[in-house]
N, C-alpha and C positions, 0 to 999 in steps of 0.2 A: 617831262610829263608823258610824252607819247611812248617813250620806252617803257615806262612803268605800266601804262595801259596794255601794251603788247605783252609784257611779261605776265601781268595779272590774267589776261585772257588766255595765255598759253598754259598757265599753271592751274587754271580753274577746273579743267576736267580731272586733273590728278586729285584735287581736293574732294571733288564729288565722288570719284571712284573709291576713295578711302572710306566713305560712309557705308554702313551696313543697311540693307533693305529692311524696312519696317515690316511687322507682321501684317496680315491682311486686315485685321480689325482696326489698325491705326493709320490707315492711308488717307488722312485728312479729308474725310467726308466721302470717300469712295469705299463702299463696303463690298464684300465678296458677292453678295446676292445681285448686284447690279450687272454682273457678267454672267448670271445664271449658273455659275460654278463650272462652266465648260470652256474649252479653248475657243470654240466657235462663238460663244457668247462674249468672250473677252475681245476677240477680233472684231466682232460687230460693234461692240462698245467703243473701241479705239477708233474704228472707221467713222462712226457717228460723231465722235468728239472732233476728229480732224475735219470732217465736213462742216461742222458748226464753226470751227475756227476759220476755215476757208470762206464761209458765208459772211462772217464778220469782216474779214479783210475785203471781200467784194463790196460790201455795203460801205466800208470806209472809202474805197476808190470811187464809188458812186457819189459820195458826198464831196470828195476832193474834186472830181470832174465837174460836178455842178457848181462848185465854188469858182473854179477856173472859168467856166462858161459865163457865169453871172458877172464876175468881176473883170471880164475881158475889156470892157469900156471901149468897144469899137475896134480893138486890135483883132484882126481876123485870124492871125496865127494862134493866139491864145484861145480864141473862141473855138477854133477847129480842134485844138488840143483838148479842150474841155469836153467838146462834143464826142470826140473819139474815145476819151476815157469813160464817159457815161455809157456809150454804146457797148464798149468792151466789158464794163462792169455788169451791165444788164445781161449780156451774153453769159458771163461767168456765173451770175446768180441762177440763170435758167439751167446751166449745166450742172451746178451744184445740187439744185433741187431734183433734177432728173436722176443724178447719180445716187442721191439719198433714196429715192423711190426704188431704183433698180437694186441697190444693195439690200434694202429691207425685204423686197419681194423675193429675190433670189435666196437670201438667207432663210426666209420663212419656208420656201419650198425645199431647201436642203435640210433644214433641221426638223421639219415636220412633214415628212413625205406622204402622210395619210390625207393631207389636204390636196384636192385636185384643182387644177387651174380651170378657169371658166372656158 
């Protein structure tokens, strides 16, 4: 069974590469206007999607760390592990939020140079 899983995971990229790319109008809910029709708009869109996914993962780790901390039942090692996970998840969320702000401010200044910074 493990060999079949390894073979399936090895051959999966070949099956995906054989597929043709769909036209812009049929991209499962993503239309061309979401990227503003430019390369910079597309890059900004992809970065925002990736930051959203990173934020979801950080929140998941926050929940997992809180669960470990609450269910430690007096076990100091598990409590410290949970506390460390919660602290690292909060730091990650702050970094993700700040990077979202920086990316959007810089892209706004680059794509619309007529706007002056305060």
